[in-house]
N, C-alpha and C positions, 0 to 999 in steps of 0.2 A: 980810085974810088971803091972799088969792094972793101981796101983796107978801111978808109974813115969808118963807110958803113959798120965792118965788124966791133970797132973799136968806140963807135954810138953807142951799140947794143949793150957792149960789156960793161959802159960806165951806166946807163941804166937797170941794170942787173945789179951792180955794185949799190947804187944809189938804195934802189928799193930794198937791198937786204941787209941793210945799213938801217933804213927804215923801220925794218919789220923788229917787233920787240920779241926778243928768247922767251920761250915756254916757261922758264923759270921766270922772268921779269911778271907773264901772266899770269901766273901763280900767288906770286909777292903782291902784285899788287890786288887780287882776289881775294886776298886773306885777312880778316876784320880782327880785332881785339875782342877779347872777352867781355860781352856786356856785366861790367861793376856790380858786386851785389849792393842794393841795399843796404845799407846798415849803419847809420851813423853813428859815432860813440857819444857817448855821455860828456855834458860838460865836464871838464876837470882828468878824461882819461887823458893818461901820459902817450900821446901821438909822437912826441917827439923821443921821448925814450925809449918807444917800443919798435919792434924788429917788423919791419914791413911784409915780411912772409908770415910772421905769427899773427901779425891782422887780416890777412888775406886767410888765412885758417879759420880764425875766429869767425869773421864772415862766412866764410862758408859751412860752419855748424849752425849757425844762425838759420840756412838757407836750409839745410840739410832739415833743422824741427820745426820750419814749416816757413820760416820767412819773417823779415820784420813786422810786413804790414799784418800777417797773423798774429805774433806778439804783440803788435800794439792792439790790436781788435778785444785781444783777451781783456776778460772787463773784472770776473771775480774767478779768483780762484781758492781752492780748498783741497786741504790734505789733513791727512792725520800722523804726527811725527812719532814715530815708532811704539805708538798704544799707549805714548805718554800724554801728547794733549791733540787739541784741534785745531785748527787756525782756520781762519777767514780772512781774506783781503781782496778789498776793495782796491785794483790797480789803478783807477782814474783820481782816487780823493787820499789814499792813502791810508784810509780808515782800517784797521785790523780786528777781528776779534779772538781770542784765544780762550778755549774753555782746558781746565785741570780735572780731570773728575774724581784725580787722587787727592785733588786739597780740593772739591768744591768751589773751584775759585773760575770767576770771570774776568776777563779784563778786554776791556775795549779800548784801544789808544790809537791815536793819529800818529802815525811816523813821522809825519812831517814839524809837528808843531809840538807833540807830547801831550796833548790834550787826551781828556776821557773819563770812562768810569770804571770801578772794579768793584768786588765782591768777594769772598773767602770766608767759608763754611756756612756759606748760605747770608752773609750780611756786609751790607754795602761799606765798604770804608769812605768815611766822610771826613777823616783828619786829611788837611792840606798834603802835609809831610810823608805820611805815611802813601798818600795818594801818588804825589809825586815819584816815591821809591818806585811803588807796584808799577806807574806808568814806564820810568826807565828800566825795571826788569823787561815787562812786556815786551817793548821794542828789542830789547837785547835777545829776547825768545824767535822774536820777528826775524830778527839779522840770521839770528845762527840757523832756524829750520828751513827760511827759505833759500839761502844758500844750498842746504841740503836737496833741494828738490831743482832749482832755478838754477844753478852756477852756469849753465853751459848759453844762458841768455846774459848774464853778467859778466863775458871776458871781457867788454870794452867799458866796463864801469867808471864812474868818478875817482880818480887815486887809482886806479891800475894800471901796471905797466905791465909788458906782454913779451916775454925773449923766448925765440923759439928754442928748445933744448935739442934738437936732432932727432933721426928715426929711433925709435926706441919700442922694443914688443911689450905687448902687454903681459900680465900674467897667464893668461889661457896662451899665448904668444903670436898673437896677432900682429902685424905689422903697423907702426902706428907714429905721427908722427906726436911730439911732444911740446906743449906749451907750460912755459913758469912764468906765473900769476905772482907780482909783489905788488906792494900796496904802499898807500903814503896818505898821511893823514884821513883814515877815513875807516869807518866801523869800530866796534870795539877792540878790535885786535890786529892792529895795522901792524903788527912785526909778522905775521904770520906769511905763507908760502906756499902755491900750490904748484905740482906738475900735474897737468891733464893732459893725458893719452887720449887723442882723436884718431879712430880709424883712419887707416888711408883708404878702406872701400868706401865706407860707410858714409864716413865723414862725421860721424857721431862720437860723444866724448862716451869712453866704454870704462874708463879707470880715472881715478884720480889720487895722489899723495897728500897727505898734511903735513906740513911743516910747523909747528909753534913758531918758530921764529927762522929767518929768513936764511941765517947764517948756519943753521942745522944742518950736518952732513946728510944723517938719515930722518927717515920719516918719521910720523909719532902712529900712521896708520896708512893703510893702503885699502880702499874698496874698489871693489867693481863698477858699475853704472849698466843695467842690464833692463830685460822688462818694460823696452818702450814700448808705449801705447799711443793714439791717438785721441787727445781731447779738445774738441774745438777747433779742429785745425791747426792745432800747435800737439807737438810729438814730444812727451816726457816719460821719464824712467824713473822706475819706482826701487828697483830692487838695489842694493848696496852690498854688495856681497850675500853673508847670511841673513840681513836683515831689509825688512820692507816700508816704505813709505805707504801707507794706503788710504784708501777714499778720495783719491784724487780725483778734482772734476774742477772743469772749466767752464763756469756758468754765466749768464746771461743778466737772471735776476736773482734777488735772494729774497727770503721773506723778511717781512715787516718787520722793523725794530732790532735784526740784524747789528747796527751799528749806535746803536742809541740805549737799546734795553737790554736790561742785565737777564732779563727774563728767557728761563729756557727757548731756546726756537722751536717753531712747528714744522 
């Protein structure tokens, strides 16, 4: 009888021991995957051809610069392109005002439909063919100038393919992840390629290299991305090595007539 009681006790202990989850199982059960970063791609982004890791890094860049919601809320963006011209962009409507003091020129163009106004040397351009030419030029200026300021927000733009290029130090020796951007049927120069270095620490873009052709062995230029500052909830960089984009601002309102009148803004 005592032997039966002993065997029963051992059986009960074994059952309870078998049912009790291990500490490792408890830890595993309590782990939760990180919350995905909200940053949907633009229509036409090459999701299939891009690396999952590269996309994840692009999302972390967006998060570090204020997040997608803050970027979507940004309405008007103003900046001076290396002292050559001043741009004011209505991100909601696509209207852009470009002032070029050297030529006493003002261009107002809608980048979505190509319509707008222009004046040079103080005279309004009336000829339809000449005006169309200036609108195309104005849009090209915006494509170029906005990329110099806003490229980190455009890593998942239409026509972009993102590849992970491995770990690479910046010119200053900072450990970085490299993103390689190539393009298909988008912009004025889809044959370009960029290698973008993202800091492993801050997750901000700290350097880029520009290749005129994706097949080029070496870059045409390499510049840093420095002097990050907050503008209306969005983090932007103005310094590019020894040159700077200045007058950066994110605005809620703009002067009346900013996108309808060629007259100087007050």
